[in-house]
Structure formats: structure tokens, C-alpha cells
C-alpha positions as CSV (number, residue, x, y, z in Angstrom):
1,I,0.0,-0.1,-0.1
2,L,1.3,3.3,-0.9
3,F,0.6,6.4,1.3
4,P,0.9,9.7,-0.3
5,I,3.5,11.7,1.3
6,I,2.7,15.5,1.6
7,I,5.7,17.5,1.9
8,G,5.3,21.2,2.8
9,F,7.6,23.7,1.5
10,F,7.9,26.7,3.3
11,S,10.1,29.5,2.2
12,C,11.6,31.9,4.6
13,S,13.5,34.7,4.2
14,P,17.2,34.8,5.6
15,F,16.3,37.9,7.1
16,S,14.1,38.6,10.1
17,N,10.8,40.6,9.7
18,K,12.6,43.9,10.5
19,N,14.4,43.5,7.1
20,D,11.0,43.3,5.4
21,E,10.7,46.9,6.3
22,S,14.2,47.6,4.8
23,I,13.0,46.0,1.5
24,Y,10.0,48.4,1.6
25,D,12.4,51.1,2.5
26,C,14.4,50.5,-0.6
27,A,11.8,52.0,-2.7
28,L,11.4,55.3,-0.8
29,H,13.1,58.6,-1.4
30,L,15.9,57.5,-3.8
31,N,17.0,60.0,-6.5
32,S,16.1,58.8,-9.8
33,E,18.7,60.9,-11.3
34,V,22.4,59.8,-11.8
35,C,24.6,60.5,-8.8
36,E,26.7,63.6,-9.6
37,V,29.2,65.5,-7.4
38,Y,28.1,69.1,-7.1
39,T,30.2,72.0,-5.5
40,S,29.7,70.9,-2.1
41,L,32.7,69.8,-0.1
42,Y,30.8,67.1,1.3
43,D,29.6,65.2,-1.8
44,Y,30.8,62.3,-3.5
45,C,29.7,59.5,-6.1
46,L,31.0,56.1,-5.4
47,N,29.9,52.5,-6.4
48,D,28.0,50.6,-3.8
49,I,29.7,47.2,-3.5
50,N,27.3,45.5,-0.9
51,S,25.3,43.2,-2.9
52,T,22.5,43.1,-0.1
53,S,22.1,46.9,-0.1
54,C,19.2,48.6,-2.1
55,T,21.6,50.5,-4.1
56,F,24.1,47.7,-4.9
57,G,26.0,48.6,-8.1
58,I,24.8,52.1,-8.2
59,N,27.0,55.3,-7.6
60,V,25.8,56.7,-4.4
61,G,26.6,59.8,-2.3
62,P,24.9,62.5,-0.3
63,N,22.9,64.1,-3.3
64,Y,21.7,60.5,-4.4
65,F,19.6,60.3,-1.2
66,N,17.5,63.4,-1.6
67,D,15.8,64.9,1.3
68,Q,17.3,62.5,3.8
69,V,19.9,62.7,6.6
70,T,23.0,60.9,5.7
71,V,25.5,59.4,7.9
72,H,29.1,58.6,6.7
73,Y,31.3,56.3,8.4
74,F,35.1,56.0,7.5
75,G,36.9,53.0,8.4
76,H,39.3,50.3,7.1
77,Q,37.7,47.1,6.0
78,Y,40.4,44.9,7.3
79,W,40.3,46.3,10.9
80,G,38.3,44.4,13.5
81,T,37.0,47.4,15.4
82,C,35.8,49.2,12.0
83,T,33.9,45.9,11.1
84,A,32.2,45.9,14.4
85,R,31.2,49.5,13.7
86,V,29.8,48.9,10.4
87,G,27.7,46.2,12.2
88,N,26.5,48.7,14.8
89,L,25.6,51.1,12.2
90,D,23.7,48.6,10.2
91,A,21.7,47.7,13.2
92,L,21.2,51.4,14.0
93,Y,19.9,51.9,10.5
94,Q,17.5,48.8,10.9
95,D,16.2,50.3,14.3
96,F,15.3,53.5,12.3
97,I,13.5,51.5,9.6
98,N,11.6,49.6,12.2
99,E,10.5,52.9,13.9
100,G,9.0,53.8,10.6
101,I,11.8,56.4,9.9
102,H,12.7,56.1,6.2
103,N,14.5,59.4,5.5
104,V,18.0,58.3,7.2
105,R,20.8,56.6,5.2
106,I,24.1,55.5,6.7
107,I,27.1,54.8,4.1
108,A,30.1,53.1,5.1
109,I,33.2,54.3,3.3
110,G,36.4,52.2,3.2
111,K,39.7,52.7,1.4
112,G,40.5,51.3,-2.0
113,Q,43.8,49.7,-1.0
114,Y,41.8,47.3,1.4
115,S,39.1,46.2,-1.0
116,G,40.3,42.6,-0.6
117,H,38.6,42.7,2.9
118,N,35.1,44.2,1.6
119,S,33.4,41.0,2.7
120,N,34.2,41.9,6.2
121,W,31.8,44.7,5.8
122,T,29.2,43.5,3.2
123,E,28.2,40.2,4.9
124,G,25.2,40.6,6.7
125,S,24.7,44.4,6.2
126,L,22.1,46.2,4.5
127,I,23.6,49.6,4.4
128,P,25.8,50.9,1.3
129,I,29.4,50.2,1.4
130,V,31.9,52.1,-0.8
131,A,35.5,52.1,-1.3
132,D,37.4,55.4,-1.7
133,P,40.1,54.8,-4.5
134,S,43.6,55.5,-3.6
135,P,45.0,58.1,-3.0
136,N,41.7,58.5,-0.9
137,T,40.7,61.9,-2.0
138,L,37.4,61.5,-0.2
139,W,39.0,60.8,3.0
140,T,41.4,63.8,2.5
141,S,38.9,66.3,1.3
142,W,36.5,65.5,4.3
143,G,39.3,65.6,6.8
144,A,38.3,62.0,8.1
145,S,40.2,59.7,10.1
146,Q,39.5,56.0,10.8
147,W,36.2,55.5,12.8
148,D,34.9,59.0,12.1
149,V,31.3,59.5,11.3
150,F,29.9,62.5,9.7
151,F,26.4,63.7,9.7
152,L,24.8,65.6,6.9
153,D,21.2,67.1,7.1
154,S,18.5,66.6,4.7
155,S,19.7,69.4,2.4
156,G,23.1,67.7,2.4
157,E,24.8,70.4,4.7
158,Y,27.4,69.3,7.2
159,V,26.1,69.2,10.8
160,T,28.9,67.6,12.8
161,D,31.5,64.7,12.9
162,F,33.0,62.6,15.7
163,N,34.8,59.6,16.3
164,I,33.2,56.2,17.2
165,K,36.1,54.0,17.9
166,D,34.3,53.6,21.3
167,W,30.6,52.7,20.3
168,D,27.9,54.8,21.8
169,Y,24.6,53.9,20.4
170,N,22.7,56.6,22.0
171,K,25.1,59.3,21.1
172,V,24.8,58.3,17.3
173,Y,21.0,57.8,17.5
174,D,20.2,60.9,19.4
175,K,22.6,63.0,16.8
176,I,20.5,61.5,13.9
177,K,17.2,62.2,15.7
178,E,18.2,65.8,16.4
179,I,18.9,66.6,12.8
180,L,15.9,64.7,11.3
181,P,13.4,67.2,9.7
182,E,10.2,67.9,11.5
């Protein structure tokens, strides 16, 4: 006697439900224009190398994310503390999405000479990851050092920067909330 065997196939996302919001967030507030560098000191266009980011393969920079607060983290892709900060910032980004705040973008900026270690930053994160080609003119023009994070308001204007070698979730979260438009 043959008994039919019913096998149920359930698909599940490798992400939790909180990332469902991130997928929704991908369609919101992106500049449909090509990324261009304007006259602002705090601008750039670099290719997003993170295959799990909404903007993978697209040149991104502050002007790409119209009307959004942008946070720019500078670190070395091979360094453990820098990798941990990318994870911290990615979790923070996801917290904003879960709160229904869709006008914040966090971008991690590495150095071209450390691109062999990009996977340290891209595995498991949703934020855009870019690498500033050698001689690292973006780092130089912004006056950035390792572990620095720069905050630009929704008009792309510089607000402040500080170092996050020692992670303080509340300090970064509160600064972003402070500069969000009403």
C-alpha cells in the first residue's frame, strides 16, 4: 500500500521581519537621477559594493539620497573594530526602519587599498558600502580619520562629525534624531 506523502515547502527569508521593512524602504526617497558631485565639499559619487544593499551597483553619495539625513562612516575594511562599527551602524539603520523612519541613510566608506577585505563589511549588512580609490581623496577632502562618522542634514549640509572607535549607540542615535526634519 502506498501512502501519499505530503511535503510542505515553506520559504523563509534569510532575514527577520525587520528586514521586510528595509526591503520596503528600498523603494522610498531615492533620487532617480544619476549621482553627480556638485560644488559642496561634502559630496561624492562612489559605487555601492554591498550586494545586499538597496543601491548595490549604483553610484551613491549624499545627493543621491534627496531629502534624507545621511551618515558617513570612515573605516578600514580589514580592521576588527571598524567591521564591528559597520555592524553597529547597520543595526542602528534597521532600528530607524523599524520605527518607520525612512529618511535616514548610513553609508560606510572604506579605502580602495583594502578592498580585498570588503566582505568583512558586506556580509550580513544592508547599508551601502563604498571604497574610496587610492589616494583616498574623499577621506582627505573631508578630513576624515579611521572611525569618524559625519552627519549631513536632509539638505546635504554638514552638521557635525565625531569618532566612534568607542561605540555609543545613544550618541549616534540621538544625533540623527536631532537633525531629522520635523
